[in-house]
ZADO-1210 file (C-alpha; in nm, 4 decimals, padded with zeros to 6 digits):
<atoms>
<atom x="05.1803" y="09.7520" z="-07.2335" code="MET" pos="1"/>
<atom x="04.9620" y="09.5009" z="-07.4683" code="SER" pos="2"/>
<atom x="04.6990" y="09.5228" z="-07.7403" code="GLY" pos="3"/>
<atom x="04.6376" y="09.3569" z="-08.0443" code="THR" pos="4"/>
<atom x="04.7608" y="09.4483" z="-08.3855" code="ALA" pos="5"/>
<atom x="04.4228" y="09.6158" z="-08.4963" code="ALA" pos="6"/>
<atom x="04.4625" y="09.8446" z="-08.1986" code="GLU" pos="7"/>
<atom x="04.7876" y="09.9840" z="-08.2531" code="LEU" pos="8"/>
<atom x="04.9000" y="10.2710" z="-08.4544" code="ASP" pos="9"/>
<atom x="05.2697" y="10.3315" z="-08.5683" code="PRO" pos="10"/>
<atom x="05.2288" y="10.7003" z="-08.5249" code="ARG" pos="11"/>
<atom x="05.1449" y="10.6364" z="-08.2004" code="ASP" pos="12"/>
<atom x="05.4164" y="10.8366" z="-07.9843" code="ARG" pos="13"/>
<atom x="05.3126" y="10.7607" z="-07.6390" code="GLY" pos="14"/>
<atom x="05.1938" y="11.1167" z="-07.5483" code="GLY" pos="15"/>
<atom x="05.4685" y="11.2769" z="-07.7087" code="ALA" pos="16"/>
<atom x="05.2357" y="11.5292" z="-07.8118" code="GLY" pos="17"/>
<atom x="05.1900" y="11.6636" z="-08.1975" code="THR" pos="18"/>
<atom x="05.4707" y="11.5095" z="-08.4041" code="PRO" pos="19"/>
<atom x="05.6461" y="11.7421" z="-08.6289" code="LEU" pos="20"/>
<atom x="05.5512" y="11.5043" z="-08.8862" code="LEU" pos="21"/>
<atom x="05.2673" y="11.2516" z="-08.9572" code="ASP" pos="22"/>
<atom x="05.2367" y="11.0292" z="-09.2278" code="VAL" pos="23"/>
<atom x="04.9383" y="10.8344" z="-09.3519" code="ARG" pos="24"/>
<atom x="04.8221" y="10.5696" z="-09.5765" code="GLY" pos="25"/>
<atom x="05.1247" y="10.7031" z="-09.7727" code="LEU" pos="26"/>
<atom x="05.0721" y="10.5089" z="-10.1498" code="VAL" pos="27"/>
<atom x="05.2833" y="10.5483" z="-10.4323" code="LYS" pos="28"/>
<atom x="05.2890" y="10.2669" z="-10.7565" code="HIS" pos="29"/>
<atom x="05.4798" y="10.3396" z="-11.0539" code="PHE" pos="30"/>
<atom x="05.4097" y="10.1752" z="-11.3827" code="GLY" pos="31"/>
<atom x="05.1341" y="10.1088" z="-11.5755" code="GLY" pos="32"/>
<atom x="05.2284" y="10.1650" z="-11.9206" code="LYS" pos="33"/>
<atom x="05.5414" y="10.1765" z="-12.0961" code="GLY" pos="34"/>
<atom x="05.8236" y="10.0277" z="-12.3338" code="GLY" pos="35"/>
<atom x="05.7205" y="09.9910" z="-12.7169" code="PHE" pos="36"/>
<atom x="05.4284" y="10.1871" z="-12.8115" code="LEU" pos="37"/>
<atom x="05.3340" y="10.2027" z="-12.4681" code="ALA" pos="38"/>
<atom x="05.2410" y="09.8725" z="-12.4046" code="LYS" pos="39"/>
<atom x="05.0624" y="09.7958" z="-12.0687" code="LYS" pos="40"/>
<atom x="05.3024" y="09.6758" z="-11.8041" code="THR" pos="41"/>
<atom x="05.2822" y="09.5534" z="-11.4417" code="GLY" pos="42"/>
<atom x="05.2378" y="09.8386" z="-11.1528" code="VAL" pos="43"/>
<atom x="05.5258" y="09.8615" z="-10.9313" code="VAL" pos="44"/>
<atom x="05.4433" y="09.9010" z="-10.5597" code="ARG" pos="45"/>
<atom x="05.6960" y="10.1333" z="-10.4501" code="ALA" pos="46"/>
<atom x="05.5203" y="10.2343" z="-10.1036" code="VAL" pos="47"/>
<atom x="05.2407" y="10.0669" z="-10.0372" code="ASP" pos="48"/>
<atom x="05.0591" y="10.1685" z="-09.7250" code="GLY" pos="49"/>
<atom x="05.3224" y="10.2982" z="-09.5225" code="VAL" pos="50"/>
<atom x="05.2232" y="10.5182" z="-09.1586" code="ASP" pos="51"/>
<atom x="05.4810" y="10.6884" z="-08.9540" code="PHE" pos="52"/>
<atom x="05.5130" y="10.9623" z="-08.7473" code="SER" pos="53"/>
<atom x="05.8363" y="11.2110" z="-08.6110" code="VAL" pos="54"/>
<atom x="05.8693" y="11.3516" z="-08.3055" code="ALA" pos="55"/>
<atom x="05.9889" y="11.7064" z="-08.2426" code="LYS" pos="56"/>
<atom x="06.3613" y="11.7127" z="-08.2067" code="GLY" pos="57"/>
<atom x="06.4092" y="11.3385" z="-08.3209" code="GLU" pos="58"/>
<atom x="06.6004" y="11.1263" z="-08.5186" code="THR" pos="59"/>
<atom x="06.3852" y="10.8719" z="-08.7560" code="LEU" pos="60"/>
<atom x="06.6173" y="10.5985" z="-08.9107" code="GLY" pos="61"/>
<atom x="06.4900" y="10.4476" z="-09.2340" code="ILE" pos="62"/>
<atom x="06.6596" y="10.1260" z="-09.3204" code="VAL" pos="63"/>
<atom x="06.5984" y="09.8404" z="-09.5702" code="GLY" pos="64"/>
<atom x="06.7471" y="09.6664" z="-09.8536" code="GLU" pos="65"/>
<atom x="06.7719" y="09.8702" z="-10.1992" code="SER" pos="66"/>
<atom x="06.4262" y="09.8789" z="-10.3198" code="GLY" pos="67"/>
<atom x="06.2358" y="09.8722" z="-09.9925" code="CYS" pos="68"/>
<atom x="06.0666" y="10.2134" z="-10.0634" code="GLY" pos="69"/>
<atom x="06.3106" y="10.4280" z="-09.8389" code="LYS" pos="70"/>
<atom x="06.3806" y="10.7065" z="-10.0761" code="SER" pos="71"/>
<atom x="06.0490" y="10.7230" z="-10.2165" code="THR" pos="72"/>
<atom x="05.9244" y="10.7640" z="-09.9377" code="THR" pos="73"/>
<atom x="06.1550" y="11.0397" z="-09.8602" code="ALA" pos="74"/>
<atom x="06.0235" y="11.2327" z="-10.1888" code="ARG" pos="75"/>
<atom x="05.6861" y="11.1830" z="-10.1252" code="LEU" pos="76"/>
<atom x="05.7100" y="11.3505" z="-09.7939" code="VAL" pos="77"/>
<atom x="05.9357" y="11.6399" z="-09.9895" code="MET" pos="78"/>
<atom x="05.6723" y="11.6732" z="-10.2624" code="GLN" pos="79"/>
<atom x="05.8890" y="11.5836" z="-10.5477" code="ILE" pos="80"/>
<atom x="05.6857" y="11.3356" z="-10.6780" code="ILE" pos="81"/>
<atom x="05.3218" y="11.3209" z="-10.5531" code="ALA" pos="82"/>
<atom x="05.1415" y="11.0392" z="-10.3785" code="PRO" pos="83"/>
<atom x="04.9185" y="10.8285" z="-10.5087" code="ASP" pos="84"/>
<atom x="04.6976" y="10.8209" z="-10.2240" code="ALA" pos="85"/>
<atom x="04.7712" y="10.9000" z="-09.8292" code="GLY" pos="86"/>
<atom x="04.8234" y="11.2470" z="-09.6087" code="GLU" pos="87"/>
<atom x="05.1293" y="11.4228" z="-09.4771" code="ILE" pos="88"/>
<atom x="05.0664" y="11.6494" z="-09.2060" code="LEU" pos="89"/>
<atom x="05.3590" y="11.9125" z="-09.1103" code="PHE" pos="90"/>
<atom x="05.2799" y="12.0321" z="-08.7093" code="ASP" pos="91"/>
<atom x="04.9304" y="11.9362" z="-08.7554" code="GLY" pos="92"/>
<atom x="04.8442" y="12.0907" z="-09.0937" code="GLU" pos="93"/>
<atom x="04.8246" y="11.8776" z="-09.3914" code="ALA" pos="94"/>
<atom x="05.0945" y="11.9657" z="-09.6617" code="VAL" pos="95"/>
<atom x="04.9215" y="12.0985" z="-10.0090" code="GLY" pos="96"/>
<atom x="04.6218" y="12.2755" z="-09.8061" code="SER" pos="97"/>
<atom x="04.5162" y="12.6729" z="-09.7739" code="ALA" pos="98"/>
<atom x="04.6983" y="12.6421" z="-09.4422" code="ALA" pos="99"/>
<atom x="05.0181" y="12.5206" z="-09.5667" code="LEU" pos="100"/>
<atom x="05.1040" y="12.5223" z="-09.9334" code="ASP" pos="101"/>
<atom x="05.3999" y="12.3977" z="-10.0726" code="LEU" pos="102"/>
<atom x="05.6208" y="12.7180" z="-10.0587" code="LYS" pos="103"/>
<atom x="05.5618" y="12.7406" z="-09.7059" code="ALA" pos="104"/>
<atom x="05.6394" y="12.3414" z="-09.6604" code="PHE" pos="105"/>
<atom x="05.9479" y="12.3991" z="-09.8225" code="ARG" pos="106"/>
<atom x="06.0833" y="12.6475" z="-09.5796" code="ARG" pos="107"/>
<atom x="06.0320" y="12.4299" z="-09.3425" code="GLN" pos="108"/>
<atom x="06.1399" y="12.0930" z="-09.4858" code="VAL" pos="109"/>
<atom x="06.4626" y="12.0675" z="-09.6572" code="GLN" pos="110"/>
<atom x="06.6587" y="11.7507" z="-09.8569" code="MET" pos="111"/>
<atom x="07.0170" y="11.6773" z="-09.8730" code="VAL" pos="112"/>
<atom x="07.0902" y="11.3692" z="-10.1570" code="PHE" pos="113"/>
<atom x="07.3320" y="11.0661" z="-10.1919" code="GLN" pos="114"/>
<atom x="07.4995" y="11.2357" z="-10.4919" code="ASP" pos="115"/>
<atom x="07.6846" y="11.5385" z="-10.4001" code="SER" pos="116"/>
<atom x="07.7790" y="11.6583" z="-10.7091" code="TYR" pos="117"/>
<atom x="07.4699" y="11.6025" z="-10.9113" code="ALA" pos="118"/>
<atom x="07.2522" y="11.7782" z="-10.6289" code="SER" pos="119"/>
<atom x="07.4518" y="12.1300" z="-10.7501" code="LEU" pos="120"/>
<atom x="07.4200" y="12.3378" z="-11.0042" code="ASN" pos="121"/>
<atom x="07.7894" y="12.3466" z="-11.1469" code="PRO" pos="122"/>
<atom x="07.7361" y="12.6993" z="-11.2976" code="ARG" pos="123"/>
<atom x="07.6840" y="12.8718" z="-10.9609" code="LEU" pos="124"/>
<atom x="07.9317" y="12.9615" z="-10.6942" code="THR" pos="125"/>
<atom x="07.9488" y="12.7888" z="-10.3443" code="VAL" pos="126"/>
<atom x="07.8598" y="13.1326" z="-10.2269" code="GLU" pos="127"/>
<atom x="07.5441" y="13.1388" z="-10.5006" code="ASP" pos="128"/>
<atom x="07.4599" y="12.8036" z="-10.4536" code="THR" pos="129"/>
<atom x="07.3670" y="12.8641" z="-10.0280" code="VAL" pos="130"/>
<atom x="07.2840" y="13.1948" z="-10.1095" code="ALA" pos="131"/>
<atom x="07.0100" y="13.0908" z="-10.3874" code="PHE" pos="132"/>
<atom x="06.7380" y="12.9759" z="-10.1764" code="GLY" pos="133"/>
<atom x="06.6733" y="13.3151" z="-09.9313" code="PRO" pos="134"/>
<atom x="06.6627" y="13.5207" z="-10.2787" code="ARG" pos="135"/>
<atom x="06.3946" y="13.3106" z="-10.4049" code="ILE" pos="136"/>
<atom x="06.2098" y="13.3458" z="-10.0579" code="HIS" pos="137"/>
<atom x="06.2416" y="13.7190" z="-10.0478" code="GLY" pos="138"/>
<atom x="06.5478" y="13.8367" z="-09.8755" code="ALA" pos="139"/>
<atom x="06.7879" y="14.0842" z="-10.0518" code="SER" pos="140"/>
<atom x="07.1184" y="14.0174" z="-10.1834" code="ALA" pos="141"/>
<atom x="07.3513" y="14.1210" z="-09.9185" code="ALA" pos="142"/>
<atom x="07.1415" y="13.9592" z="-09.6482" code="SER" pos="143"/>
<atom x="07.1608" y="13.6237" z="-09.8666" code="SER" pos="144"/>
<atom x="07.5537" y="13.6688" z="-09.9085" code="ILE" pos="145"/>
<atom x="07.5849" y="13.7094" z="-09.5122" code="ALA" pos="146"/>
<atom x="07.3529" y="13.4359" z="-09.4173" code="LYS" pos="147"/>
<atom x="07.5547" y="13.2135" z="-09.6958" code="ALA" pos="148"/>
<atom x="07.9096" y="13.3055" z="-09.5388" code="HIS" pos="149"/>
<atom x="07.7502" y="13.2253" z="-09.1634" code="ASP" pos="150"/>
<atom x="07.6322" y="12.9121" z="-09.2751" code="LEU" pos="151"/>
<atom x="07.9560" y="12.7933" z="-09.4624" code="LEU" pos="152"/>
<atom x="08.1614" y="12.8813" z="-09.1456" code="HIS" pos="153"/>
<atom x="07.9215" y="12.6788" z="-08.9700" code="ARG" pos="154"/>
<atom x="07.9790" y="12.3545" z="-09.1716" code="VAL" pos="155"/>
<atom x="08.3387" y="12.3927" z="-09.2010" code="GLY" pos="156"/>
<atom x="08.4366" y="12.5974" z="-09.5130" code="LEU" pos="157"/>
<atom x="08.6082" y="12.8956" z="-09.4553" code="GLU" pos="158"/>
<atom x="08.4161" y="13.1116" z="-09.6991" code="PRO" pos="159"/>
<atom x="08.7338" y="13.3411" z="-09.7894" code="ARG" pos="160"/>
<atom x="08.8770" y="13.0168" z="-09.9616" code="ARG" pos="161"/>
<atom x="08.5555" y="12.8579" z="-10.0780" code="PHE" pos="162"/>
<atom x="08.2580" y="13.0927" z="-10.1438" code="ALA" pos="163"/>
<atom x="08.4013" y="13.1846" z="-10.4772" code="GLY" pos="164"/>
<atom x="08.4782" y="12.8054" z="-10.6036" code="ARG" pos="165"/>
<atom x="08.2798" y="12.5821" z="-10.8209" code="TYR" pos="166"/>
<atom x="08.1233" y="12.2250" z="-10.7426" code="PRO" pos="167"/>
<atom x="08.4029" y="12.0926" z="-10.9473" code="HIS" pos="168"/>
<atom x="08.6922" y="12.2800" z="-10.7681" code="GLU" pos="169"/>
<atom x="08.5528" y="12.1269" z="-10.4129" code="ILE" pos="170"/>
<atom x="08.6106" y="11.7350" z="-10.3229" code="SER" pos="171"/>
<atom x="08.2940" y="11.5172" z="-10.2370" code="GLY" pos="172"/>
<atom x="08.2952" y="11.5956" z="-09.8761" code="GLY" pos="173"/>
<atom x="08.3109" y="11.9494" z="-09.9448" code="GLN" pos="174"/>
<atom x="08.0445" y="11.9416" z="-10.1642" code="ARG" pos="175"/>
<atom x="07.8258" y="11.7546" z="-09.9255" code="GLN" pos="176"/>
<atom x="07.9263" y="12.0572" z="-09.6187" code="ARG" pos="177"/>
<atom x="07.7917" y="12.2977" z="-09.8903" code="VAL" pos="178"/>
<atom x="07.4671" y="12.1248" z="-09.9785" code="ASN" pos="179"/>
<atom x="07.4113" y="12.0688" z="-09.5671" code="ILE" pos="180"/>
<atom x="07.4695" y="12.4707" z="-09.5856" code="ALA" pos="181"/>
<atom x="07.2068" y="12.5374" z="-09.8732" code="ARG" pos="182"/>
<atom x="06.9503" y="12.3192" z="-09.6778" code="ALA" pos="183"/>
<atom x="06.9917" y="12.5043" z="-09.3492" code="LEU" pos="184"/>
<atom x="06.9615" y="12.8440" z="-09.5520" code="SER" pos="185"/>
<atom x="06.5775" y="12.8664" z="-09.5440" code="LEU" pos="186"/>
<atom x="06.5889" y="12.7854" z="-09.1589" code="GLU" pos="187"/>
<atom x="06.4048" y="12.4419" z="-09.1702" code="PRO" pos="188"/>
<atom x="06.2907" y="12.2591" z="-08.8926" code="ARG" pos="189"/>
<atom x="06.3245" y="11.8982" z="-09.0583" code="LEU" pos="190"/>
<atom x="06.5730" y="11.7833" z="-09.2498" code="LEU" pos="191"/>
<atom x="06.5482" y="11.4805" z="-09.4498" code="ILE" pos="192"/>
<atom x="06.8961" y="11.2946" z="-09.5524" code="LEU" pos="193"/>
<atom x="06.8873" y="11.0668" z="-09.8468" code="ASP" pos="194"/>
<atom x="07.1881" y="10.8480" z="-09.7950" code="GLU" pos="195"/>
<atom x="07.3984" y="11.1584" z="-09.6895" code="ALA" pos="196"/>
<atom x="07.7255" y="11.0384" z="-09.6230" code="VAL" pos="197"/>
<atom x="07.7006" y="10.6967" z="-09.8089" code="SER" pos="198"/>
<atom x="07.9481" y="10.7823" z="-10.0873" code="ALA" pos="199"/>
<atom x="08.2353" y="10.9603" z="-09.8616" code="LEU" pos="200"/>
<atom x="08.5192" y="10.7917" z="-09.7429" code="ASP" pos="201"/>
<atom x="08.5030" y="10.6915" z="-09.3606" code="LYS" pos="202"/>
<atom x="08.7018" y="10.9548" z="-09.1951" code="SER" pos="203"/>
<atom x="08.5138" y="11.1921" z="-09.4028" code="VAL" pos="204"/>
<atom x="08.1769" y="11.0228" z="-09.3202" code="GLU" pos="205"/>
<atom x="08.2557" y="11.0719" z="-08.9430" code="ALA" pos="206"/>
<atom x="08.3415" y="11.4032" z="-08.9504" code="GLN" pos="207"/>
<atom x="07.9507" y="11.4517" z="-09.1395" code="VAL" pos="208"/>
<atom x="07.7948" y="11.2826" z="-08.9599" code="LEU" pos="209"/>
<atom x="07.9495" y="11.4493" z="-08.6410" code="ASN" pos="210"/>
<atom x="07.8889" y="11.7364" z="-08.7860" code="LEU" pos="211"/>
<atom x="07.5004" y="11.6703" z="-08.8434" code="LEU" pos="212"/>
<atom x="07.4923" y="11.6039" z="-08.4597" code="LEU" pos="213"/>
<atom x="07.6082" y="11.9294" z="-08.3717" code="ASP" pos="214"/>
<atom x="07.3819" y="12.1263" z="-08.6569" code="LEU" pos="215"/>
<atom x="07.0538" y="11.9444" z="-08.4882" code="LYS" pos="216"/>
<atom x="07.1712" y="12.0772" z="-08.1139" code="ARG" pos="217"/>
<atom x="07.2615" y="12.4126" z="-08.2552" code="ASP" pos="218"/>
<atom x="06.9503" y="12.4617" z="-08.4819" code="PHE" pos="219"/>
<atom x="06.6792" y="12.2676" z="-08.2908" code="GLY" pos="220"/>
<atom x="06.6510" y="12.0353" z="-08.6217" code="LEU" pos="221"/>
<atom x="06.4485" y="11.6621" z="-08.6582" code="THR" pos="222"/>
<atom x="06.5993" y="11.4670" z="-08.8907" code="TYR" pos="223"/>
<atom x="06.4730" y="11.1859" z="-09.1285" code="MET" pos="224"/>
<atom x="06.7997" y="10.9754" z="-09.1650" code="PHE" pos="225"/>
<atom x="06.7859" y="10.7279" z="-09.4825" code="ILE" pos="226"/>
<atom x="07.0782" y="10.4977" z="-09.5061" code="THR" pos="227"/>
<atom x="07.2160" y="10.1430" z="-09.5486" code="HIS" pos="228"/>
<atom x="07.4812" y="10.1592" z="-09.3018" code="ASP" pos="229"/>
<atom x="07.3416" y="09.9976" z="-08.9670" code="LEU" pos="230"/>
<atom x="07.6518" y="10.1136" z="-08.7503" code="ASN" pos="231"/>
<atom x="07.5562" y="10.4753" z="-08.8975" code="VAL" pos="232"/>
<atom x="07.1938" y="10.4415" z="-08.8148" code="VAL" pos="233"/>
<atom x="07.2293" y="10.3269" z="-08.4562" code="ARG" pos="234"/>
<atom x="07.4514" y="10.5810" z="-08.4267" code="PHE" pos="235"/>
<atom x="07.2520" y="10.8662" z="-08.5257" code="MET" pos="236"/>
<atom x="06.8695" y="10.7642" z="-08.5007" code="SER" pos="237"/>
<atom x="06.6335" y="10.7894" z="-08.1543" code="ASP" pos="238"/>
<atom x="06.4137" y="10.5665" z="-08.2993" code="ARG" pos="239"/>
<atom x="06.4549" y="10.3264" z="-08.6595" code="ILE" pos="240"/>
<atom x="06.1907" y="10.2521" z="-08.9212" code="MET" pos="241"/>
<atom x="06.2775" y="09.9302" z="-09.0661" code="VAL" pos="242"/>
<atom x="06.1044" y="09.8777" z="-09.4448" code="MET" pos="243"/>
<atom x="06.0704" y="09.6067" z="-09.6758" code="TYR" pos="244"/>
<atom x="05.9098" y="09.5728" z="-09.9867" code="LEU" pos="245"/>
<atom x="05.6887" y="09.8842" z="-09.9767" code="GLY" pos="246"/>
<atom x="05.5794" y="09.8299" z="-09.6410" code="LYS" pos="247"/>
<atom x="05.6869" y="09.9285" z="-09.2398" code="VAL" pos="248"/>
<atom x="05.8213" y="09.5907" z="-09.0739" code="ALA" pos="249"/>
<atom x="05.9324" y="09.7434" z="-08.7662" code="GLU" pos="250"/>
<atom x="05.9340" y="10.0789" z="-08.5855" code="VAL" pos="251"/>
<atom x="06.0668" y="10.1644" z="-08.2637" code="GLY" pos="252"/>
<atom x="06.3354" y="10.3229" z="-08.0478" code="PRO" pos="253"/>
<atom x="06.6842" y="10.2216" z="-08.1556" code="SER" pos="254"/>
<atom x="06.8411" y="10.0309" z="-07.8471" code="ASP" pos="255"/>
<atom x="06.5223" y="09.7743" z="-07.8421" code="PRO" pos="256"/>
<atom x="06.5482" y="09.7223" z="-08.2359" code="ILE" pos="257"/>
<atom x="06.8851" y="09.6271" z="-08.2043" code="PHE" pos="258"/>
<atom x="06.9207" y="09.4361" z="-07.8720" code="GLU" pos="259"/>
<atom x="06.5526" y="09.2639" z="-07.9431" code="ARG" pos="260"/>
<atom x="06.4387" y="09.2970" z="-08.2825" code="PRO" pos="261"/>
<atom x="06.0951" y="09.1640" z="-08.3198" code="GLY" pos="262"/>
<atom x="06.0549" y="09.0986" z="-08.6850" code="HIS" pos="263"/>
<atom x="06.2645" y="08.8217" z="-08.8319" code="PRO" pos="264"/>
<atom x="06.4002" y="09.0329" z="-09.1520" code="TYR" pos="265"/>
<atom x="06.5105" y="09.2870" z="-08.8939" code="THR" pos="266"/>
<atom x="06.7000" y="09.0201" z="-08.7264" code="ALA" pos="267"/>
<atom x="06.8620" y="08.9257" z="-09.0508" code="ALA" pos="268"/>
<atom x="06.9596" y="09.2601" z="-09.1340" code="LEU" pos="269"/>
<atom x="07.1123" y="09.2947" z="-08.7783" code="LEU" pos="270"/>
<atom x="07.2815" y="08.9642" z="-08.8222" code="SER" pos="271"/>
<atom x="07.4565" y="09.0699" z="-09.1188" code="SER" pos="272"/>
<atom x="07.6459" y="09.3471" z="-08.9906" code="MET" pos="273"/>
<atom x="08.0307" y="09.1907" z="-08.9494" code="PRO" pos="274"/>
<atom x="08.1704" y="09.1261" z="-08.6723" code="SER" pos="275"/>
<atom x="08.5424" y="09.1960" z="-08.5722" code="MET" pos="276"/>
<atom x="08.5117" y="08.9211" z="-08.3137" code="ASP" pos="277"/>
<atom x="08.6889" y="08.5979" z="-08.3797" code="PRO" pos="278"/>
<atom x="08.5062" y="08.4019" z="-08.1699" code="ASP" pos="279"/>
<atom x="08.1407" y="08.5291" z="-08.3501" code="ASN" pos="280"/>
<atom x="08.2266" y="08.4518" z="-08.7140" code="LEU" pos="281"/>
<atom x="07.9594" y="08.2522" z="-08.9152" code="THR" pos="282"/>
<atom x="07.9709" y="08.1550" z="-09.2404" code="LEU" pos="283"/>
<atom x="07.5755" y="08.1013" z="-09.2713" code="GLU" pos="284"/>
<atom x="07.4295" y="08.3890" z="-09.4297" code="ALA" pos="285"/>
<atom x="07.1464" y="08.5375" z="-09.2446" code="PRO" pos="286"/>
<atom x="06.9071" y="08.6300" z="-09.5068" code="LEU" pos="287"/>
<atom x="06.9392" y="08.4470" z="-09.8312" code="THR" pos="288"/>
<atom x="06.7775" y="08.5593" z="-10.2134" code="GLY" pos="289"/>
<atom x="06.6687" y="08.8373" z="-10.3470" code="ASP" pos="290"/>
<atom x="06.3811" y="09.0732" z="-10.2463" code="PRO" pos="291"/>
<atom x="06.0605" y="08.9598" z="-10.4438" code="PRO" pos="292"/>
<atom x="05.9105" y="09.1167" z="-10.7351" code="ASN" pos="293"/>
<atom x="05.7364" y="09.4596" z="-10.6267" code="PRO" pos="294"/>
<atom x="05.4997" y="09.3955" z="-10.9387" code="ILE" pos="295"/>
<atom x="05.3554" y="09.0895" z="-10.7991" code="ASP" pos="296"/>
<atom x="05.4203" y="09.0861" z="-10.4526" code="PRO" pos="297"/>
<atom x="05.3627" y="08.7820" z="-10.2425" code="PRO" pos="298"/>
<atom x="05.0559" y="08.7290" z="-10.0671" code="SER" pos="299"/>
<atom x="05.0240" y="08.7437" z="-09.6744" code="GLY" pos="300"/>
<atom x="05.3495" y="08.8649" z="-09.5079" code="CYS" pos="301"/>
<atom x="05.5594" y="08.9951" z="-09.7993" code="ARG" pos="302"/>
<atom x="05.8768" y="08.8456" z="-09.6183" code="PHE" pos="303"/>
<atom x="05.7544" y="08.4772" z="-09.5935" code="HIS" pos="304"/>
<atom x="05.9281" y="08.3529" z="-09.8901" code="PRO" pos="305"/>
<atom x="06.2410" y="08.4143" z="-09.7104" code="ARG" pos="306"/>
<atom x="06.1827" y="08.4027" z="-09.3462" code="CYS" pos="307"/>
<atom x="06.3115" y="08.0994" z="-09.1606" code="LYS" pos="308"/>
<atom x="06.0195" y="08.0886" z="-08.9416" code="MET" pos="309"/>
<atom x="05.7544" y="08.0851" z="-09.1712" code="VAL" pos="310"/>
<atom x="05.3750" y="07.8909" z="-09.1453" code="SER" pos="311"/>
<atom x="05.0877" y="07.8761" z="-09.2987" code="ALA" pos="312"/>
<atom x="04.9549" y="08.1927" z="-09.1713" code="ILE" pos="313"/>
<atom x="05.2177" y="08.3900" z="-09.3149" code="CYS" pos="314"/>
<atom x="05.1239" y="08.3038" z="-09.6723" code="SER" pos="315"/>
<atom x="04.7613" y="08.4297" z="-09.6794" code="HIS" pos="316"/>
<atom x="04.7274" y="08.6848" z="-09.3836" code="ALA" pos="317"/>
<atom x="04.9128" y="09.0244" z="-09.3812" code="GLU" pos="318"/>
<atom x="05.0526" y="09.0520" z="-09.0224" code="PRO" pos="319"/>
<atom x="04.9697" y="09.4014" z="-08.8813" code="PRO" pos="320"/>
<atom x="05.1582" y="09.5990" z="-08.6585" code="LEU" pos="321"/>
<atom x="05.1768" y="09.4161" z="-08.3269" code="SER" pos="322"/>
<atom x="05.3487" y="09.5199" z="-07.9848" code="ASP" pos="323"/>
<atom x="05.6200" y="09.4292" z="-07.9147" code="VAL" pos="324"/>
<atom x="05.7487" y="09.6569" z="-07.6061" code="GLY" pos="325"/>
<atom x="05.7057" y="10.0264" z="-07.5189" code="ALA" pos="326"/>
<atom x="05.6580" y="10.2002" z="-07.8684" code="GLU" pos="327"/>
<atom x="05.7857" y="09.9129" z="-08.0512" code="HIS" pos="328"/>
<atom x="05.6109" y="09.7739" z="-08.3104" code="LEU" pos="329"/>
<atom x="05.6604" y="09.4712" z="-08.5516" code="ALA" pos="330"/>
<atom x="05.4772" y="09.3285" z="-08.8595" code="ALA" pos="331"/>
<atom x="05.4946" y="08.9713" z="-08.8075" code="CYS" pos="332"/>
<atom x="05.2544" y="08.7138" z="-08.7012" code="HIS" pos="333"/>
<atom x="05.5212" y="08.5857" z="-08.4365" code="LEU" pos="334"/>
<atom x="05.4432" y="08.9657" z="-08.2629" code="ALA" pos="335"/>
<atom x="05.1044" y="08.9089" z="-08.2007" code="ASN" pos="336"/>
<atom x="04.9512" y="08.6676" z="-07.9544" code="PRO" pos="337"/>
<atom x="04.6363" y="08.6138" z="-08.1085" code="ASN" pos="338"/>
<atom x="04.7515" y="08.5699" z="-08.4636" code="SER" pos="339"/>
<atom x="04.7761" y="08.1693" z="-08.4430" code="GLY" pos="340"/>
<atom x="05.1228" y="08.1183" z="-08.5118" code="HIS" pos="341"/>
<atom x="05.2350" y="07.7728" z="-08.4196" code="PRO" pos="342"/>
<atom x="05.5532" y="07.8687" z="-08.2510" code="ARG" pos="343"/>
<atom x="05.3468" y="08.0631" z="-08.0221" code="LEU" pos="344"/>
<atom x="05.1830" y="07.7520" z="-07.8937" code="ALA" pos="345"/>
<atom x="05.5273" y="07.5968" z="-07.8568" code="ALA" pos="346"/>
<atom x="05.6621" y="07.9353" z="-07.6200" code="VAL" pos="347"/>
</atoms>
């Protein structure tokens, strides 16, 4: 498959049909006023024109350094914060429209956060926590409790032991299982997992990841999986979206991205993964410096101040997403044969 960047769309699923989630031109800027006497300050471009889709039944992993916009994107999709611009479609319907109001949308999309304790009401027992959603949406007390017990059993918590406990009486891993059960209580179709295992011990993390895979199969779920851990994202994801400074740097199937990254930033992230092979050790840092200030992002490619393959075009022309393989796109001038990047002439 070939084509220029202008012809490509990161939401194109290659004929896979209507995606479950379709995000178009998502923008969120923070700031403008703040500090002493509400003086005017700079605007943080947290999410700055993001397009992506999630197909029914797949897991889309989202990775990138802290501050790249991963969690903000998740909260925008969930409508916890309102976007400044853009459109979110769920199964073909615009979120917030007459056909899909927020209450109906949130029955179908649920979120699990990183902080398992802060996500729970300390005054509610485990049983009441999981039963709360169905009760709010009109289910009877008896059916809500029955569903709560069934879901606790599904996530590996025996109701007889855990139903009457409070969040402070259980471990972090057990609390996250409660959060997962609560998210499932409304029978959602899409689960957004925002660093849901990053605070857990490695042994517990492995158990929860395997639980998530089992639940996905048993309930026919679709996942948006946000993490810093590249090993975890490869284990969990069908496709991966790499973000950098509020933009999509690369998106595509998991194996091609790990084996043939199309963006220098992705390649640097993968090079930072620790190796257990003594013959494959290097002392050279794959990526140096901090990300630029999101209040004043660089012109052109936002990664160019840290890129080892930078050229003049990178500093003044923003690269659109270009085709580097089947359903694999990268926002890099090196990925676009018509960009005029001098390294392309040497190939």
